[in-house]
All heavy atoms as atom14 arrays in JSON, in Angstrom:
{
  "sequence": "MNLIDVTKQFPTDEECLGYIEKMRWPDGVVRCPICGVDKISRITRKGTSKNVRQSIF",
  "atom14_mask": [
    [1, 1, 1, 1, 1, 1, 1, 1, 0, 0, 0, 0, 0, 0],
    [1, 1, 1, 1, 1, 1, 1, 1, 0, 0, 0, 0, 0, 0],
    [1, 1, 1, 1, 1, 1, 1, 1, 0, 0, 0, 0, 0, 0],
    [1, 1, 1, 1, 1, 1, 1, 1, 0, 0, 0, 0, 0, 0],
    [1, 1, 1, 1, 1, 1, 1, 1, 0, 0, 0, 0, 0, 0],
    [1, 1, 1, 1, 1, 1, 1, 0, 0, 0, 0, 0, 0, 0],
    [1, 1, 1, 1, 1, 1, 1, 0, 0, 0, 0, 0, 0, 0],
    [1, 1, 1, 1, 1, 1, 1, 1, 1, 0, 0, 0, 0, 0],
    [1, 1, 1, 1, 1, 1, 1, 1, 1, 0, 0, 0, 0, 0],
    [1, 1, 1, 1, 1, 1, 1, 1, 1, 1, 1, 0, 0, 0],
    [1, 1, 1, 1, 1, 1, 1, 0, 0, 0, 0, 0, 0, 0],
    [1, 1, 1, 1, 1, 1, 1, 0, 0, 0, 0, 0, 0, 0],
    [1, 1, 1, 1, 1, 1, 1, 1, 0, 0, 0, 0, 0, 0],
    [1, 1, 1, 1, 1, 1, 1, 1, 1, 0, 0, 0, 0, 0],
    [1, 1, 1, 1, 1, 1, 1, 1, 1, 0, 0, 0, 0, 0],
    [1, 1, 1, 1, 1, 1, 0, 0, 0, 0, 0, 0, 0, 0],
    [1, 1, 1, 1, 1, 1, 1, 1, 0, 0, 0, 0, 0, 0],
    [1, 1, 1, 1, 0, 0, 0, 0, 0, 0, 0, 0, 0, 0],
    [1, 1, 1, 1, 1, 1, 1, 1, 1, 1, 1, 1, 0, 0],
    [1, 1, 1, 1, 1, 1, 1, 1, 0, 0, 0, 0, 0, 0],
    [1, 1, 1, 1, 1, 1, 1, 1, 1, 0, 0, 0, 0, 0],
    [1, 1, 1, 1, 1, 1, 1, 1, 1, 0, 0, 0, 0, 0],
    [1, 1, 1, 1, 1, 1, 1, 1, 0, 0, 0, 0, 0, 0],
    [1, 1, 1, 1, 1, 1, 1, 1, 1, 1, 1, 0, 0, 0],
    [1, 1, 1, 1, 1, 1, 1, 1, 1, 1, 1, 1, 1, 1],
    [1, 1, 1, 1, 1, 1, 1, 0, 0, 0, 0, 0, 0, 0],
    [1, 1, 1, 1, 1, 1, 1, 1, 0, 0, 0, 0, 0, 0],
    [1, 1, 1, 1, 0, 0, 0, 0, 0, 0, 0, 0, 0, 0],
    [1, 1, 1, 1, 1, 1, 1, 0, 0, 0, 0, 0, 0, 0],
    [1, 1, 1, 1, 1, 1, 1, 0, 0, 0, 0, 0, 0, 0],
    [1, 1, 1, 1, 1, 1, 1, 1, 1, 1, 1, 0, 0, 0],
    [1, 1, 1, 1, 1, 1, 0, 0, 0, 0, 0, 0, 0, 0],
    [1, 1, 1, 1, 1, 1, 1, 0, 0, 0, 0, 0, 0, 0],
    [1, 1, 1, 1, 1, 1, 1, 1, 0, 0, 0, 0, 0, 0],
    [1, 1, 1, 1, 1, 1, 0, 0, 0, 0, 0, 0, 0, 0],
    [1, 1, 1, 1, 0, 0, 0, 0, 0, 0, 0, 0, 0, 0],
    [1, 1, 1, 1, 1, 1, 1, 0, 0, 0, 0, 0, 0, 0],
    [1, 1, 1, 1, 1, 1, 1, 1, 0, 0, 0, 0, 0, 0],
    [1, 1, 1, 1, 1, 1, 1, 1, 1, 0, 0, 0, 0, 0],
    [1, 1, 1, 1, 1, 1, 1, 1, 0, 0, 0, 0, 0, 0],
    [1, 1, 1, 1, 1, 1, 0, 0, 0, 0, 0, 0, 0, 0],
    [1, 1, 1, 1, 1, 1, 1, 1, 1, 1, 1, 0, 0, 0],
    [1, 1, 1, 1, 1, 1, 1, 1, 0, 0, 0, 0, 0, 0],
    [1, 1, 1, 1, 1, 1, 1, 0, 0, 0, 0, 0, 0, 0],
    [1, 1, 1, 1, 1, 1, 1, 1, 1, 1, 1, 0, 0, 0],
    [1, 1, 1, 1, 1, 1, 1, 1, 1, 0, 0, 0, 0, 0],
    [1, 1, 1, 1, 0, 0, 0, 0, 0, 0, 0, 0, 0, 0],
    [1, 1, 1, 1, 1, 1, 1, 0, 0, 0, 0, 0, 0, 0],
    [1, 1, 1, 1, 1, 1, 0, 0, 0, 0, 0, 0, 0, 0],
    [1, 1, 1, 1, 1, 1, 1, 1, 1, 0, 0, 0, 0, 0],
    [1, 1, 1, 1, 1, 1, 1, 1, 0, 0, 0, 0, 0, 0],
    [1, 1, 1, 1, 1, 1, 1, 0, 0, 0, 0, 0, 0, 0],
    [1, 1, 1, 1, 1, 1, 1, 1, 1, 1, 1, 0, 0, 0],
    [1, 1, 1, 1, 1, 1, 1, 1, 1, 0, 0, 0, 0, 0],
    [1, 1, 1, 1, 1, 1, 0, 0, 0, 0, 0, 0, 0, 0],
    [1, 1, 1, 1, 1, 1, 1, 1, 0, 0, 0, 0, 0, 0],
    [1, 1, 1, 1, 1, 1, 1, 1, 1, 1, 1, 0, 0, 0]
  ],
  "atom14_positions": [
    [[-2.96, 2.56, 19.63], [-3.32, 3.61, 18.7], [-4.82, 3.51, 18.46], [-5.35, 2.46, 18.17], [-2.54, 3.43, 17.39], [-2.8, 4.49, 16.37], [-1.87, 4.33, 14.82], [-0.29, 4.91, 15.32], [0.0, 0.0, 0.0], [0.0, 0.0, 0.0], [0.0, 0.0, 0.0], [0.0, 0.0, 0.0], [0.0, 0.0, 0.0], [0.0, 0.0, 0.0]],
    [[-5.49, 4.64, 18.58], [-6.93, 4.65, 18.33], [-7.21, 5.22, 16.93], [-6.29, 5.65, 16.23], [-7.67, 5.41, 19.42], [-7.27, 6.87, 19.51], [-7.0, 7.5, 18.49], [-7.23, 7.41, 20.71], [0.0, 0.0, 0.0], [0.0, 0.0, 0.0], [0.0, 0.0, 0.0], [0.0, 0.0, 0.0], [0.0, 0.0, 0.0], [0.0, 0.0, 0.0]],
    [[-8.46, 5.24, 16.56], [-8.84, 5.68, 15.22], [-8.45, 7.13, 14.95], [-8.02, 7.47, 13.84], [-10.34, 5.47, 15.0], [-10.86, 5.7, 13.61], [-10.12, 4.83, 12.59], [-12.34, 5.42, 13.54], [0.0, 0.0, 0.0], [0.0, 0.0, 0.0], [0.0, 0.0, 0.0], [0.0, 0.0, 0.0], [0.0, 0.0, 0.0], [0.0, 0.0, 0.0]],
    [[-8.56, 7.97, 15.93], [-8.17, 9.38, 15.75], [-6.67, 9.48, 15.46], [-6.25, 10.23, 14.57], [-8.57, 10.22, 16.98], [-10.1, 10.29, 17.07], [-7.97, 11.62, 16.9], [-10.63, 10.9, 18.34], [0.0, 0.0, 0.0], [0.0, 0.0, 0.0], [0.0, 0.0, 0.0], [0.0, 0.0, 0.0], [0.0, 0.0, 0.0], [0.0, 0.0, 0.0]],
    [[-5.87, 8.73, 16.2], [-4.42, 8.73, 15.95], [-4.1, 8.23, 14.56], [-3.21, 8.76, 13.89], [-3.7, 7.87, 16.98], [-3.8, 8.42, 18.4], [-3.99, 9.65, 18.55], [-3.69, 7.62, 19.34], [0.0, 0.0, 0.0], [0.0, 0.0, 0.0], [0.0, 0.0, 0.0], [0.0, 0.0, 0.0], [0.0, 0.0, 0.0], [0.0, 0.0, 0.0]],
    [[-4.81, 7.21, 14.12], [-4.57, 6.64, 12.79], [-4.87, 7.68, 11.72], [-4.09, 7.86, 10.79], [-5.42, 5.37, 12.57], [-5.35, 4.91, 11.12], [-4.96, 4.26, 13.49], [0.0, 0.0, 0.0], [0.0, 0.0, 0.0], [0.0, 0.0, 0.0], [0.0, 0.0, 0.0], [0.0, 0.0, 0.0], [0.0, 0.0, 0.0], [0.0, 0.0, 0.0]],
    [[-5.99, 8.37, 11.84], [-6.34, 9.37, 10.82], [-5.38, 10.55, 10.83], [-5.16, 11.18, 9.79], [-7.79, 9.87, 10.98], [-7.96, 10.42, 12.29], [-8.78, 8.75, 10.75], [0.0, 0.0, 0.0], [0.0, 0.0, 0.0], [0.0, 0.0, 0.0], [0.0, 0.0, 0.0], [0.0, 0.0, 0.0], [0.0, 0.0, 0.0], [0.0, 0.0, 0.0]],
    [[-4.79, 10.85, 11.97], [-3.79, 11.93, 12.02], [-2.47, 11.48, 11.39], [-1.82, 12.24, 10.68], [-3.54, 12.36, 13.46], [-4.67, 13.17, 14.05], [-4.36, 13.56, 15.48], [-5.5, 14.33, 16.09], [-5.24, 14.63, 17.52], [0.0, 0.0, 0.0], [0.0, 0.0, 0.0], [0.0, 0.0, 0.0], [0.0, 0.0, 0.0], [0.0, 0.0, 0.0]],
    [[-2.07, 10.24, 11.67], [-0.8, 9.75, 11.14], [-0.89, 9.43, 9.65], [0.09, 9.58, 8.91], [-0.35, 8.51, 11.89], [1.03, 8.03, 11.48], [1.58, 6.95, 12.4], [1.01, 6.64, 13.44], [2.69, 6.39, 12.02], [0.0, 0.0, 0.0], [0.0, 0.0, 0.0], [0.0, 0.0, 0.0], [0.0, 0.0, 0.0], [0.0, 0.0, 0.0]],
    [[-2.06, 8.98, 9.2], [-2.25, 8.59, 7.8], [-3.47, 9.3, 7.23], [-4.55, 8.72, 7.13], [-2.43, 7.08, 7.69], [-1.35, 6.29, 8.36], [-1.6, 5.57, 9.51], [-0.06, 6.29, 7.85], [-0.6, 4.85, 10.14], [0.95, 5.57, 8.48], [0.67, 4.85, 9.63], [0.0, 0.0, 0.0], [0.0, 0.0, 0.0], [0.0, 0.0, 0.0]],
    [[-3.32, 10.56, 6.85], [-4.47, 11.31, 6.35], [-5.02, 10.81, 5.0], [-6.15, 11.1, 4.66], [-3.97, 12.74, 6.25], [-2.48, 12.65, 6.25], [-2.13, 11.38, 6.94], [0.0, 0.0, 0.0], [0.0, 0.0, 0.0], [0.0, 0.0, 0.0], [0.0, 0.0, 0.0], [0.0, 0.0, 0.0], [0.0, 0.0, 0.0], [0.0, 0.0, 0.0]],
    [[-4.21, 10.05, 4.26], [-4.7, 9.54, 2.97], [-4.51, 8.03, 2.92], [-3.68, 7.46, 3.64], [-3.94, 10.15, 1.78], [-2.58, 9.69, 1.83], [-4.0, 11.67, 1.8], [0.0, 0.0, 0.0], [0.0, 0.0, 0.0], [0.0, 0.0, 0.0], [0.0, 0.0, 0.0], [0.0, 0.0, 0.0], [0.0, 0.0, 0.0], [0.0, 0.0, 0.0]],
    [[-5.27, 7.39, 2.06], [-5.13, 5.94, 1.85], [-3.72, 5.61, 1.36], [-3.14, 4.61, 1.75], [-6.15, 5.44, 0.84], [-7.57, 5.44, 1.38], [-7.74, 5.62, 2.61], [-8.5, 5.26, 0.58], [0.0, 0.0, 0.0], [0.0, 0.0, 0.0], [0.0, 0.0, 0.0], [0.0, 0.0, 0.0], [0.0, 0.0, 0.0], [0.0, 0.0, 0.0]],
    [[-3.18, 6.46, 0.49], [-1.85, 6.21, -0.07], [-0.79, 6.17, 1.03], [0.09, 5.32, 1.02], [-1.49, 7.28, -1.1], [-2.27, 7.2, -2.38], [-2.05, 5.89, -3.09], [-0.9, 5.44, -3.18], [-3.04, 5.31, -3.55], [0.0, 0.0, 0.0], [0.0, 0.0, 0.0], [0.0, 0.0, 0.0], [0.0, 0.0, 0.0], [0.0, 0.0, 0.0]],
    [[-0.88, 7.1, 1.97], [0.09, 7.11, 3.06], [-0.04, 5.88, 3.94], [0.95, 5.3, 4.37], [-0.06, 8.38, 3.89], [0.39, 9.62, 3.16], [0.2, 10.86, 3.99], [1.05, 11.1, 4.87], [-0.78, 11.57, 3.75], [0.0, 0.0, 0.0], [0.0, 0.0, 0.0], [0.0, 0.0, 0.0], [0.0, 0.0, 0.0], [0.0, 0.0, 0.0]],
    [[-1.25, 5.46, 4.2], [-1.49, 4.27, 5.02], [-0.98, 3.02, 4.32], [-0.26, 2.21, 4.91], [-2.98, 4.14, 5.33], [-3.37, 2.76, 6.41], [0.0, 0.0, 0.0], [0.0, 0.0, 0.0], [0.0, 0.0, 0.0], [0.0, 0.0, 0.0], [0.0, 0.0, 0.0], [0.0, 0.0, 0.0], [0.0, 0.0, 0.0], [0.0, 0.0, 0.0]],
    [[-1.32, 2.86, 3.06], [-0.85, 1.69, 2.31], [0.66, 1.69, 2.15], [1.3, 0.64, 2.22], [-1.54, 1.64, 0.95], [-3.04, 1.33, 1.02], [-3.69, 1.57, -0.33], [-3.3, -0.06, 1.51], [0.0, 0.0, 0.0], [0.0, 0.0, 0.0], [0.0, 0.0, 0.0], [0.0, 0.0, 0.0], [0.0, 0.0, 0.0], [0.0, 0.0, 0.0]],
    [[1.24, 2.86, 1.98], [2.7, 2.95, 1.89], [3.37, 2.5, 3.18], [4.37, 1.78, 3.16], [0.0, 0.0, 0.0], [0.0, 0.0, 0.0], [0.0, 0.0, 0.0], [0.0, 0.0, 0.0], [0.0, 0.0, 0.0], [0.0, 0.0, 0.0], [0.0, 0.0, 0.0], [0.0, 0.0, 0.0], [0.0, 0.0, 0.0], [0.0, 0.0, 0.0]],
    [[2.8, 2.89, 4.31], [3.34, 2.48, 5.6], [3.23, 0.96, 5.78], [4.19, 0.31, 6.2], [2.58, 3.18, 6.73], [2.99, 2.71, 8.1], [4.17, 3.15, 8.68], [2.2, 1.8, 8.81], [4.56, 2.71, 9.93], [2.58, 1.36, 10.06], [3.76, 1.81, 10.63], [4.13, 1.37, 11.86], [0.0, 0.0, 0.0], [0.0, 0.0, 0.0]],
    [[2.1, 0.41, 5.43], [1.9, -1.05, 5.54], [2.91, -1.79, 4.66], [3.5, -2.79, 5.07], [0.45, -1.43, 5.18], [-0.49, -0.89, 6.25], [0.3, -2.93, 5.03], [-1.95, -0.97, 5.9], [0.0, 0.0, 0.0], [0.0, 0.0, 0.0], [0.0, 0.0, 0.0], [0.0, 0.0, 0.0], [0.0, 0.0, 0.0], [0.0, 0.0, 0.0]],
    [[3.13, -1.3, 3.44], [4.1, -1.93, 2.55], [5.51, -1.85, 3.12], [6.28, -2.81, 3.04], [4.05, -1.29, 1.17], [2.82, -1.7, 0.4], [2.74, -1.04, -0.96], [3.6, -0.18, -1.3], [1.8, -1.36, -1.7], [0.0, 0.0, 0.0], [0.0, 0.0, 0.0], [0.0, 0.0, 0.0], [0.0, 0.0, 0.0], [0.0, 0.0, 0.0]],
    [[5.87, -0.71, 3.71], [7.2, -0.57, 4.3], [7.39, -1.51, 5.48], [8.48, -2.03, 5.71], [7.44, 0.87, 4.74], [7.7, 1.79, 3.58], [7.91, 3.21, 4.06], [7.97, 4.15, 2.87], [8.06, 5.54, 3.28], [0.0, 0.0, 0.0], [0.0, 0.0, 0.0], [0.0, 0.0, 0.0], [0.0, 0.0, 0.0], [0.0, 0.0, 0.0]],
    [[6.33, -1.74, 6.23], [6.41, -2.67, 7.35], [6.55, -4.11, 6.84], [7.31, -4.9, 7.39], [5.16, -2.56, 8.23], [5.02, -1.24, 8.93], [6.38, -0.86, 10.05], [6.13, -2.09, 11.3], [0.0, 0.0, 0.0], [0.0, 0.0, 0.0], [0.0, 0.0, 0.0], [0.0, 0.0, 0.0], [0.0, 0.0, 0.0], [0.0, 0.0, 0.0]],
    [[5.85, -4.43, 5.76], [5.88, -5.8, 5.23], [7.15, -6.08, 4.45], [7.7, -7.17, 4.5], [4.65, -6.02, 4.34], [4.58, -7.37, 3.66], [4.46, -8.48, 4.69], [4.38, -9.77, 4.07], [5.43, -10.55, 3.81], [6.64, -10.15, 4.07], [5.26, -11.72, 3.26], [0.0, 0.0, 0.0], [0.0, 0.0, 0.0], [0.0, 0.0, 0.0]],
    [[7.62, -5.09, 3.68], [8.82, -5.25, 2.85], [9.8, -4.13, 3.18], [9.95, -3.17, 2.42], [8.44, -5.22, 1.38], [7.55, -6.35, 0.98], [7.93, -7.65, 0.81], [6.15, -6.31, 0.7], [6.84, -8.42, 0.46], [5.74, -7.62, 0.38], [5.21, -5.31, 0.71], [4.42, -7.93, 0.07], [3.9, -5.62, 0.41], [3.53, -6.91, 0.1]],
    [[10.51, -4.22, 4.3], [11.37, -3.11, 4.74], [12.52, -2.79, 3.79], [13.0, -1.66, 3.77], [11.9, -3.58, 6.1], [11.68, -5.04, 6.13], [10.54, -5.34, 5.22], [0.0, 0.0, 0.0], [0.0, 0.0, 0.0], [0.0, 0.0, 0.0], [0.0, 0.0, 0.0], [0.0, 0.0, 0.0], [0.0, 0.0, 0.0], [0.0, 0.0, 0.0]],
    [[12.94, -3.76, 2.96], [14.03, -3.47, 2.02], [13.52, -2.79, 0.75], [14.3, -2.45, -0.13], [14.79, -4.75, 1.67], [13.92, -5.79, 0.96], [12.7, -5.59, 0.83], [14.48, -6.81, 0.52], [0.0, 0.0, 0.0], [0.0, 0.0, 0.0], [0.0, 0.0, 0.0], [0.0, 0.0, 0.0], [0.0, 0.0, 0.0], [0.0, 0.0, 0.0]],
    [[12.2, -2.59, 0.64], [11.61, -1.9, -0.5], [11.32, -2.77, -1.7], [10.74, -2.3, -2.68], [0.0, 0.0, 0.0], [0.0, 0.0, 0.0], [0.0, 0.0, 0.0], [0.0, 0.0, 0.0], [0.0, 0.0, 0.0], [0.0, 0.0, 0.0], [0.0, 0.0, 0.0], [0.0, 0.0, 0.0], [0.0, 0.0, 0.0], [0.0, 0.0, 0.0]],
    [[11.72, -4.03, -1.66], [11.47, -4.94, -2.78], [10.26, -5.79, -2.43], [10.32, -6.61, -1.51], [12.69, -5.84, -3.07], [12.39, -6.77, -4.23], [13.9, -4.99, -3.37], [0.0, 0.0, 0.0], [0.0, 0.0, 0.0], [0.0, 0.0, 0.0], [0.0, 0.0, 0.0], [0.0, 0.0, 0.0], [0.0, 0.0, 0.0], [0.0, 0.0, 0.0]],
    [[9.16, -5.57, -3.13], [7.94, -6.32, -2.88], [8.09, -7.69, -3.52], [8.34, -7.8, -4.72], [6.71, -5.57, -3.46], [5.45, -6.35, -3.23], [6.61, -4.18, -2.86], [0.0, 0.0, 0.0], [0.0, 0.0, 0.0], [0.0, 0.0, 0.0], [0.0, 0.0, 0.0], [0.0, 0.0, 0.0], [0.0, 0.0, 0.0], [0.0, 0.0, 0.0]],
    [[7.97, -8.7, -2.71], [8.14, -10.08, -3.18], [7.0, -10.94, -2.67], [6.46, -10.71, -1.6], [9.44, -10.68, -2.67], [10.67, -10.04, -3.22], [11.91, -10.82, -2.79], [13.11, -10.21, -3.31], [13.56, -10.38, -4.55], [12.92, -11.15, -5.38], [14.66, -9.8, -4.94], [0.0, 0.0, 0.0], [0.0, 0.0, 0.0], [0.0, 0.0, 0.0]],
    [[6.69, -11.96, -3.42], [5.72, -12.96, -2.99], [6.3, -13.7, -1.79], [7.43, -14.18, -1.84], [5.43, -13.94, -4.12], [4.39, -15.33, -3.6], [0.0, 0.0, 0.0], [0.0, 0.0, 0.0], [0.0, 0.0, 0.0], [0.0, 0.0, 0.0], [0.0, 0.0, 0.0], [0.0, 0.0, 0.0], [0.0, 0.0, 0.0], [0.0, 0.0, 0.0]],
    [[5.54, -13.81, -0.7], [6.07, -14.49, 0.48], [6.23, -16.0, 0.29], [6.94, -16.64, 1.04], [5.04, -14.18, 1.57], [3.8, -13.87, 0.84], [4.21, -13.27, -0.48], [0.0, 0.0, 0.0], [0.0, 0.0, 0.0], [0.0, 0.0, 0.0], [0.0, 0.0, 0.0], [0.0, 0.0, 0.0], [0.0, 0.0, 0.0], [0.0, 0.0, 0.0]],
    [[5.62, -16.55, -0.74], [5.68, -18.0, -0.97], [6.81, -18.36, -1.92], [7.68, -19.16, -1.59], [4.33, -18.53, -1.48], [3.26, -18.29, -0.4], [4.42, -20.0, -1.85], [1.86, -18.52, -0.85], [0.0, 0.0, 0.0], [0.0, 0.0, 0.0], [0.0, 0.0, 0.0], [0.0, 0.0, 0.0], [0.0, 0.0, 0.0], [0.0, 0.0, 0.0]],
    [[6.82, -17.74, -3.1], [7.81, -18.13, -4.1], [8.97, -17.14, -4.24], [9.98, -17.44, -4.85], [7.15, -18.34, -5.45], [6.52, -16.83, -6.2], [0.0, 0.0, 0.0], [0.0, 0.0, 0.0], [0.0, 0.0, 0.0], [0.0, 0.0, 0.0], [0.0, 0.0, 0.0], [0.0, 0.0, 0.0], [0.0, 0.0, 0.0], [0.0, 0.0, 0.0]],
    [[8.82, -15.93, -3.7], [9.89, -14.95, -3.73], [9.97, -14.12, -5.01], [10.84, -13.28, -5.12], [0.0, 0.0, 0.0], [0.0, 0.0, 0.0], [0.0, 0.0, 0.0], [0.0, 0.0, 0.0], [0.0, 0.0, 0.0], [0.0, 0.0, 0.0], [0.0, 0.0, 0.0], [0.0, 0.0, 0.0], [0.0, 0.0, 0.0], [0.0, 0.0, 0.0]],
    [[9.07, -14.33, -5.94], [9.12, -13.57, -7.19], [8.83, -12.09, -6.92], [8.04, -11.75, -6.04], [8.14, -14.16, -8.24], [6.7, -13.82, -7.92], [8.48, -13.69, -9.63], [0.0, 0.0, 0.0], [0.0, 0.0, 0.0], [0.0, 0.0, 0.0], [0.0, 0.0, 0.0], [0.0, 0.0, 0.0], [0.0, 0.0, 0.0], [0.0, 0.0, 0.0]],
    [[9.51, -11.2, -7.64], [9.32, -9.77, -7.44], [8.55, -9.1, -8.57], [8.45, -7.89, -8.64], [10.66, -9.07, -7.23], [11.57, -9.17, -8.43], [11.24, -9.89, -9.39], [12.63, -8.53, -8.42], [0.0, 0.0, 0.0], [0.0, 0.0, 0.0], [0.0, 0.0, 0.0], [0.0, 0.0, 0.0], [0.0, 0.0, 0.0], [0.0, 0.0, 0.0]],
    [[7.98, -9.88, -9.45], [7.16, -9.35, -10.54], [5.71, -9.31, -10.04], [5.03, -10.32, -9.98], [7.24, -10.25, -11.77], [8.66, -10.49, -12.24], [9.02, -9.53, -13.33], [10.33, -9.88, -13.95], [11.45, -9.2, -13.4], [0.0, 0.0, 0.0], [0.0, 0.0, 0.0], [0.0, 0.0, 0.0], [0.0, 0.0, 0.0], [0.0, 0.0, 0.0]],
    [[5.28, -8.12, -9.65], [3.95, -7.99, -9.08], [3.11, -7.03, -9.91], [3.63, -6.28, -10.73], [4.01, -7.48, -7.63], [4.58, -6.06, -7.6], [4.81, -8.4, -6.74], [4.06, -5.23, -6.49], [0.0, 0.0, 0.0], [0.0, 0.0, 0.0], [0.0, 0.0, 0.0], [0.0, 0.0, 0.0], [0.0, 0.0, 0.0], [0.0, 0.0, 0.0]],
    [[1.83, -7.04, -9.67], [0.93, -6.05, -10.26], [-0.06, -5.66, -9.18], [-0.36, -6.42, -8.28], [0.21, -6.61, -11.49], [-0.57, -7.72, -11.13], [0.0, 0.0, 0.0], [0.0, 0.0, 0.0], [0.0, 0.0, 0.0], [0.0, 0.0, 0.0], [0.0, 0.0, 0.0], [0.0, 0.0, 0.0], [0.0, 0.0, 0.0], [0.0, 0.0, 0.0]],
    [[-0.53, -4.45, -9.28], [-1.49, -3.95, -8.31], [-2.89, -4.02, -8.89], [-3.09, -3.8, -10.08], [-1.17, -2.51, -7.97], [0.14, -2.33, -7.28], [0.0, -1.23, -6.27], [1.15, -0.8, -5.54], [2.05, -1.54, -4.95], [2.01, -2.82, -5.08], [3.04, -1.04, -4.26], [0.0, 0.0, 0.0], [0.0, 0.0, 0.0], [0.0, 0.0, 0.0]],
    [[-3.84, -4.28, -8.04], [-5.24, -4.28, -8.45], [-5.73, -2.84, -8.33], [-5.55, -2.19, -7.3], [-6.07, -5.2, -7.55], [-5.59, -6.64, -7.71], [-7.55, -5.07, -7.87], [-6.21, -7.61, -6.74], [0.0, 0.0, 0.0], [0.0, 0.0, 0.0], [0.0, 0.0, 0.0], [0.0, 0.0, 0.0], [0.0, 0.0, 0.0], [0.0, 0.0, 0.0]],
    [[-6.29, -2.33, -9.4], [-6.83, -0.97, -9.38], [-8.29, -1.02, -9.78], [-8.73, -1.94, -10.48], [-6.07, -0.04, -10.34], [-6.17, -0.56, -11.66], [-4.61, 0.08, -9.95], [0.0, 0.0, 0.0], [0.0, 0.0, 0.0], [0.0, 0.0, 0.0], [0.0, 0.0, 0.0], [0.0, 0.0, 0.0], [0.0, 0.0, 0.0], [0.0, 0.0, 0.0]],
    [[-9.01, -0.03, -9.35], [-10.42, 0.07, -9.7], [-10.56, 0.73, -11.07], [-9.79, 1.6, -11.42], [-11.16, 0.89, -8.66], [-11.17, 0.24, -7.31], [-11.87, 1.15, -6.32], [-11.69, 0.64, -4.99], [-12.68, 0.26, -4.21], [-13.91, 0.36, -4.62], [-12.44, -0.19, -3.01], [0.0, 0.0, 0.0], [0.0, 0.0, 0.0], [0.0, 0.0, 0.0]],
    [[-11.56, 0.3, -11.79], [-11.79, 0.91, -13.11], [-12.65, 2.16, -13.0], [-12.69, 2.95, -13.92], [-12.46, -0.1, -14.03], [-11.55, -1.25, -14.4], [-12.22, -2.18, -15.37], [-11.26, -3.31, -15.72], [-11.83, -4.23, -16.67], [0.0, 0.0, 0.0], [0.0, 0.0, 0.0], [0.0, 0.0, 0.0], [0.0, 0.0, 0.0], [0.0, 0.0, 0.0]],
    [[-13.3, 2.34, -11.87], [-14.17, 3.5, -11.69], [-13.39, 4.78, -11.52], [-12.17, 4.79, -11.37], [0.0, 0.0, 0.0], [0.0, 0.0, 0.0], [0.0, 0.0, 0.0], [0.0, 0.0, 0.0], [0.0, 0.0, 0.0], [0.0, 0.0, 0.0], [0.0, 0.0, 0.0], [0.0, 0.0, 0.0], [0.0, 0.0, 0.0], [0.0, 0.0, 0.0]],
    [[-14.09, 5.87, -11.49], [-13.46, 7.17, -11.36], [-13.58, 7.7, -9.93], [-13.42, 8.89, -9.7], [-14.08, 8.18, -12.34], [-15.48, 8.26, -12.08], [-13.83, 7.77, -13.77], [0.0, 0.0, 0.0], [0.0, 0.0, 0.0], [0.0, 0.0, 0.0], [0.0, 0.0, 0.0], [0.0, 0.0, 0.0], [0.0, 0.0, 0.0], [0.0, 0.0, 0.0]],
    [[-13.88, 6.81, -9.01], [-14.04, 7.26, -7.63], [-12.69, 7.64, -7.03], [-11.64, 7.39, -7.6], [-14.7, 6.17, -6.77], [-13.77, 5.15, -6.49], [0.0, 0.0, 0.0], [0.0, 0.0, 0.0], [0.0, 0.0, 0.0], [0.0, 0.0, 0.0], [0.0, 0.0, 0.0], [0.0, 0.0, 0.0], [0.0, 0.0, 0.0], [0.0, 0.0, 0.0]],
    [[-12.73, 8.21, -5.83], [-11.5, 8.61, -5.16], [-10.7, 7.42, -4.66], [-9.59, 7.59, -4.17], [-11.83, 9.54, -3.99], [-12.58, 8.84, -2.88], [-12.83, 9.77, -1.73], [-13.49, 9.0, -0.6], [-13.59, 9.77, 0.6], [0.0, 0.0, 0.0], [0.0, 0.0, 0.0], [0.0, 0.0, 0.0], [0.0, 0.0, 0.0], [0.0, 0.0, 0.0]],
    [[-11.21, 6.22, -4.78], [-10.56, 5.04, -4.25], [-9.58, 4.38, -5.2], [-9.1, 3.28, -4.93], [-11.61, 4.01, -3.83], [-12.44, 4.51, -2.69], [-11.94, 5.18, -1.8], [-13.72, 4.19, -2.69], [0.0, 0.0, 0.0], [0.0, 0.0, 0.0], [0.0, 0.0, 0.0], [0.0, 0.0, 0.0], [0.0, 0.0, 0.0], [0.0, 0.0, 0.0]],
    [[-9.23, 5.02, -6.28], [-8.28, 4.46, -7.23], [-6.88, 4.65, -6.68], [-6.49, 5.75, -6.29], [-8.41, 5.13, -8.61], [-7.35, 4.63, -9.55], [-9.79, 4.86, -9.19], [0.0, 0.0, 0.0], [0.0, 0.0, 0.0], [0.0, 0.0, 0.0], [0.0, 0.0, 0.0], [0.0, 0.0, 0.0], [0.0, 0.0, 0.0], [0.0, 0.0, 0.0]],
    [[-6.09, 3.59, -6.63], [-4.73, 3.67, -6.13], [-3.75, 3.69, -7.29], [-3.83, 2.86, -8.19], [-4.44, 2.48, -5.22], [-3.06, 2.59, -4.63], [-2.88, 1.66, -3.49], [-1.6, 1.95, -2.87], [-0.71, 1.05, -2.55], [-0.96, -0.21, -2.76], [0.42, 1.39, -2.02], [0.0, 0.0, 0.0], [0.0, 0.0, 0.0], [0.0, 0.0, 0.0]],
    [[-2.84, 4.61, -7.26], [-1.85, 4.73, -8.32], [-0.71, 3.74, -8.08], [-0.33, 3.49, -6.95], [-1.3, 6.15, -8.35], [-2.34, 7.21, -8.6], [-3.02, 7.06, -9.94], [-2.38, 6.75, -10.93], [-4.32, 7.27, -9.97], [0.0, 0.0, 0.0], [0.0, 0.0, 0.0], [0.0, 0.0, 0.0], [0.0, 0.0, 0.0], [0.0, 0.0, 0.0]],
    [[-0.15, 3.24, -9.14], [0.98, 2.32, -9.04], [2.23, 3.08, -8.64], [2.45, 4.2, -9.09], [1.21, 1.63, -10.38], [2.34, 0.83, -10.32], [0.0, 0.0, 0.0], [0.0, 0.0, 0.0], [0.0, 0.0, 0.0], [0.0, 0.0, 0.0], [0.0, 0.0, 0.0], [0.0, 0.0, 0.0], [0.0, 0.0, 0.0], [0.0, 0.0, 0.0]],
    [[3.07, 2.46, -7.8], [4.32, 3.09, -7.41], [5.51, 2.49, -8.15], [6.62, 2.85, -7.91], [4.54, 3.0, -5.88], [4.6, 1.57, -5.43], [3.49, 3.8, -5.15], [4.99, 1.38, -3.98], [0.0, 0.0, 0.0], [0.0, 0.0, 0.0], [0.0, 0.0, 0.0], [0.0, 0.0, 0.0], [0.0, 0.0, 0.0], [0.0, 0.0, 0.0]],
    [[5.23, 1.57, -9.04], [6.32, 0.9, -9.78], [6.27, 1.24, -11.23], [5.35, 1.45, -11.85], [6.24, -0.62, -9.61], [6.37, -1.01, -8.18], [5.29, -1.41, -7.44], [7.61, -0.99, -7.56], [5.42, -1.77, -6.13], [7.75, -1.36, -6.25], [6.64, -1.75, -5.52], [0.0, 0.0, 0.0], [0.0, 0.0, 0.0], [0.0, 0.0, 0.0]]
  ]
}
């Protein structure tokens, strides 16, 4: 897959990150790979730029 294919398949950061999460956690439960805990938090930017990611939980 080249960069053009990537931008066509994932036009937004949210879609790309969602795909990566589905690949990493196919059952949909995000867990720590070390301890297995499912209580997670996402890091978000405090700025008002377009790079702020919304929580899905």
